[in-house]
Each structure stands twice: as C-alpha cells, then as structure tokens.
SERO-4910 file (N, C-alpha, C, O; in steps of 0.05 Angstrom, whole numbers):
BEGIN
 pado doro    nc1    nc2    nc3   cac1   cac2   cac3    cc1    cc2    cc3    oc1    oc2    oc3
  Met    A     16    -25      2     -1     -1     -1     19     25     -1     17     43    -18
  Ile    A     36     24     18     54     50     20     72     52     -3     78     74    -13
  Glu    A     82     29    -13     99     27    -37     85     37    -60     97     52    -76
  Ser    A     58     30    -64     43     44    -84     39     71    -82     40     83   -104
  Leu    A     35     85    -63     33    112    -58     61    127    -64     61    150    -74
  Val    A     84    115    -57    108    125    -59    114    124    -93    122    144   -105
  Leu    A    108    102   -104    113    103   -134     94    121   -148    102    130   -169
  Ile    A     69    129   -139     54    152   -150     68    177   -143     69    194   -161
  Leu    A     81    183   -118     96    207   -114    120    207   -131    128    229   -138
  Ile    A    132    186   -138    156    188   -157    148    197   -183    161    215   -193
  Ala    A    127    186   -194    117    190   -219    107    225   -218    115    241   -235
  Ala    A     92    231   -199     89    264   -199    114    276   -199    116    296   -214
  Ala    A    133    269   -187    158    286   -186    169    284   -213    176    305   -224
  Ile    A    171    262   -226    181    262   -254    164    280   -274    174    292   -292
  Leu    A    138    280   -268    121    298   -284    127    328   -281    125    344   -300
  Val    A    134    334   -253    141    363   -248    168    368   -257    173    392   -263
  Ile    A    186    351   -259    213    354   -273    210    359   -302    222    376   -314
  Leu    A    193    343   -313    186    345   -344    174    369   -349    181    381   -370
  Phe    A    155    381   -333    144    408   -337    163    426   -336    164    442   -355
  Phe    A    182    429   -315    203    450   -317    224    447   -340    238    466   -348
  Ala    A    226    424   -350    246    416   -372    235    427   -397    250    439   -413
  Tyr    A    210    423   -401    198    431   -429    183    457   -431    175    465   -454
  Thr    A    177    472   -409    162    495   -408    181    517   -403    179    539   -415
  Thr    A    200    512   -385    217    537   -377    250    537   -394    267    555   -393
  Lys    A    250    516   -406    277    508   -420    300    507   -401    322    514   -409
  Asn    A    296    500   -377    315    498   -353    333    476   -359    323    453   -361
  Lys    A    361    482   -361    379    464   -368    382    438   -348    385    415   -356
  Leu    A    381    446   -322    382    426   -302    360    407   -306    365    383   -307
  Ala    A    335    417   -309    311    399   -312    315    383   -334    310    359   -333
  Ser    A    324    395   -356    326    379   -380    346    354   -379    340    332   -389
  Tyr    A    369    360   -368    390    339   -361    380    320   -342    384    296   -344
  Val    A    366    329   -322    354    308   -304    332    290   -317    330    266   -312
  Ala    A    316    302   -335    299    287   -350    311    271   -371    299    250   -377
  Tyr    A    334    278   -383    346    259   -401    357    233   -386    354    210   -395
  Ile    A    371    239   -362    379    218   -345    358    197   -336    363    173   -336
  Ile    A    335    207   -328    315    193   -318    304    176   -344    298    152   -340
  Leu    A    302    187   -367    292    173   -390    309    148   -398    301    126   -404
  Ala    A    335    157   -397    355    135   -407    357    113   -386    364     91   -393
  Ala    A    351    121   -357    353    100   -337    326     81   -341    327     56   -338
  Ile    A    305     94   -347    279     80   -350    282     61   -374    276     37   -373
  Ala    A    293     72   -398    297     55   -422    314     32   -418    308     11   -428
  Leu    A    339     35   -403    357     14   -398    344     -6   -382    343    -29   -389
  Ser    A    332      3   -359    318    -15   -343    296    -33   -357    294    -57   -351
  Met    A    281    -21   -374    261    -35   -388    272    -56   -407    260    -77   -411
  Ala    A    293    -50   -418    308    -66   -438    318    -92   -421    311   -115   -428
  Leu    A    334    -87   -397    341   -109   -381    316   -126   -369    317   -151   -368
  Asn    A    297   -113   -362    273   -129   -355    263   -144   -375    255   -166   -368
  Gly    A    260   -137   -399    251   -150   -422    270   -176   -425    261   -198   -428
  Leu    A    295   -170   -424    315   -193   -428    310   -212   -407    308   -236   -413
  Val    A    308   -204   -383    302   -222   -359    280   -239   -364    280   -263   -359
  Gly    A    255   -224   -375    233   -242   -381    237   -262   -403    225   -283   -403
  Leu    A    255   -255   -421    261   -276   -441    275   -300   -433    269   -322   -441
  Ile    A    297   -295   -415    313   -318   -406    303   -331   -382    313   -352   -374
  Ser    A    283   -319   -367    277   -329   -342    267   -359   -345    274   -376   -328
  Gly    A    253   -366   -366    243   -391   -371    263   -414   -377    256   -438   -377
  Val    A    287   -406   -381    311   -426   -385    322   -431   -362    329   -412   -348
  Asp    A    327   -458   -352    336   -465   -330    367   -462   -326    376   -456   -304
  Phe    A    381   -466   -346    411   -462   -342    419   -435   -348    443   -429   -346
  Leu    A    401   -417   -354    410   -387   -356    400   -373   -330    398   -349   -331
  Ser    A    394   -385   -311    384   -374   -287    404   -352   -271    396   -334   -257
  Phe    A    429   -359   -276    448   -343   -265    449   -316   -279    457   -296   -267
  Leu    A    442   -317   -304    442   -289   -322    419   -271   -312    420   -247   -316
  Val    A    397   -283   -300    376   -267   -289    385   -253   -265    379   -229   -262
  Asp    A    401   -268   -246    412   -249   -221    432   -227   -231    434   -205   -222
  Ile    A    449   -238   -252    468   -217   -263    452   -191   -274    457   -168   -266
  Leu    A    434   -198   -290    419   -175   -303    404   -158   -281    401   -133   -284
  Asn    A    395   -171   -260    380   -153   -238    397   -138   -225    390   -116   -216
  Met    A    425   -149   -221    446   -133   -209    454   -111   -226    459    -89   -215
  Ile    A    456   -113   -252    461    -92   -269    437    -72   -270    441    -48   -272
  Asn    A    414    -80   -268    392    -62   -264    396    -44   -240    393    -20   -242
  Ser    A    401    -55   -220    405    -40   -195    427    -20   -196    427      1   -184
  Ile    A    447    -28   -210    474    -10   -215    465     15   -230    471     38   -223
  Ile    A    447      7   -254    439     29   -269    424     51   -250    431     75   -250
  Ile    A    405     40   -236    391     59   -219    408     77   -198    404    100   -192
  Phe    A    429     62   -188    446     78   -170    463     98   -183    469    119   -172
  Val    A    472     91   -209    485    111   -226    467    134   -233    473    157   -230
  Glu    A    446    125   -243    424    150   -247    423    169   -224    427    193   -226
  Leu    A    417    156   -201    413    175   -176    440    186   -170    439    208   -158
  Gly    A    461    178   -174    486    191   -172    489    211   -188    498    232   -179
  Leu    A    484    210   -213    487    231   -233    469    254   -228    476    278   -233
  Ile    A    445    247   -219    424    269   -214    436    284   -189    434    309   -187
  Ile    A    447    270   -170    457    286   -146    481    303   -153    485    325   -142
  Tyr    A    498    291   -174    521    309   -182    513    334   -194    525    355   -189
  Leu    A    491    331   -213    480    353   -228    470    377   -208    475    401   -212
  Val    A    456    366   -188    441    386   -170    460    400   -153    458    424   -151
  Phe    A    480    386   -141    494    397   -117    525    406   -130    536    427   -123
  Ile    A    536    389   -149    561    392   -153    569    409   -178    588    424   -178
  Ser    A    553    405   -199    559    413   -227    556    446   -227    547    458   -207
  Lys    A    564    459   -248    564    485   -251    535    497   -264    531    519   -272
  Leu    A    518    477   -262    489    486   -269    477    502   -245    468    490   -226
  Lys    A    477    528   -246    464    542   -224    433    545   -232    426    552   -254
  Asn    A    418    539   -211    391    541   -211    376    552   -187    378    542   -165
  Lys    A    361    574   -192    350    588   -169    321    576   -160    310    583   -139
  Asn    A    310    559   -178    283    549   -177    283    529   -151    293    506   -153
  Thr    A    272    538   -130    275    517   -108    253    495   -108    255    476    -93
  Ile    A    229    500   -127    210    479   -130    223    457   -142    220    433   -135
  Leu    A    240    464   -163    253    441   -180    274    426   -165    277    402   -169
  Lys    A    287    438   -149    310    426   -131    297    411   -112    308    389   -108
  Val    A    275    418    -98    263    399    -79    247    378    -92    240    358    -78
  Thr    A    240    379   -115    226    359   -128    245    339   -137    239    315   -135
  Ile    A    272    348   -149    291    330   -153    302    311   -130    305    287   -131
  Ile    A    306    328   -106    315    316    -82    293    295    -71    301    277    -58
  Val    A    268    298    -76    246    281    -67    247    256    -86    245    233    -78
  Tyr    A    251    262   -109    253    242   -131    275    220   -120    270    196   -117
  Val    A    299    232   -116    321    216   -111    319    199    -80    329    177    -77
  Val    A    306    212    -62    302    202    -36    281    179    -39    287    157    -29
  Leu    A    260    182    -51    239    165    -56    249    139    -77    240    117    -73
  Ser    A    265    144    -93    276    125   -109    293    105    -96    293     81   -101
  Leu    A    312    119    -76    327    101    -60    312     85    -39    321     63    -31
  Leu    A    289     97    -30    273     79    -13    262     55    -25    261     33    -14
  Val    A    252     62    -50    242     38    -64    262     16    -71    257     -8    -69
  Glu    A    287     28    -80    306     14    -87    317     -7    -68    322    -31    -73
  Phe    A    321      8    -43    330    -12    -18    306    -27     -7    310    -43     11
  Asn    A    282    -22    -15    258    -41     -9    255    -33     21    251    -52     35
  Val    A    255    -11     33    254     -2     56    221     -2     64    213     -8     86
  Leu    A    203      4     43    175      6     49    162    -19     51    139    -20     57
  Gly    A    176    -41     46    160    -66     47    157    -81     22    144   -102     21
***
C-alpha cells in the first residue's frame, strides 16, 4: 500500500521535472529528465531480457546478473542526478525544481532498498 503511494509520488515528481524541462527550458531539468529517461529505457530493456531468459533453467544465473546490473543502473542514475544538483556548474534558483529532484532521489532510494516493504 505505502509502496504504491510512493511510486505515485515518484511519478508525480518526474512529471514536475518534465514540466520544468519543457516549459521553462531549464538546463538542469532537461539534463535530469534525459538521465531519468535513459535509466528507464535501460531498465525496461534489461527487464525484457530477464523475461525472455527466465524460462530457461540453465540461464538462471544470467537473471541474477541482469537484475544486479539493473540496480547498478538505478544507482548510477541517482548519482548523476545528485552530481547535477549539488556539484555541477548548473546553477538554478528554482527551489521547487530542486526540492522535487531531491524528493525523487530520496523516494527512489527508498524503493530500491525496499525499505517500504
């Protein structure tokens, strides 16, 4: 139940980031949106590959490896987003955007570490 609500909040945060990326032409929001889109595309491709090979018994070790790579992709995504917000030279005075990005990162980490059940 709580995990479903958190996933809805993550989707809402992504929509807010996309809103800022495409309406205000904000570079930080655009780069974060590109990173999120790339991570979702890679995760979908890996999950599709896992779905294809999960039925074959002697390839079960590949399923574990691909799931580990999928987790690494998510951590790299969140690391890049944190780098863009705090360390990069992209200065942004829009606090709503920064708070939304931080909320997205924190909620994504909670879901990835399976804290919510």
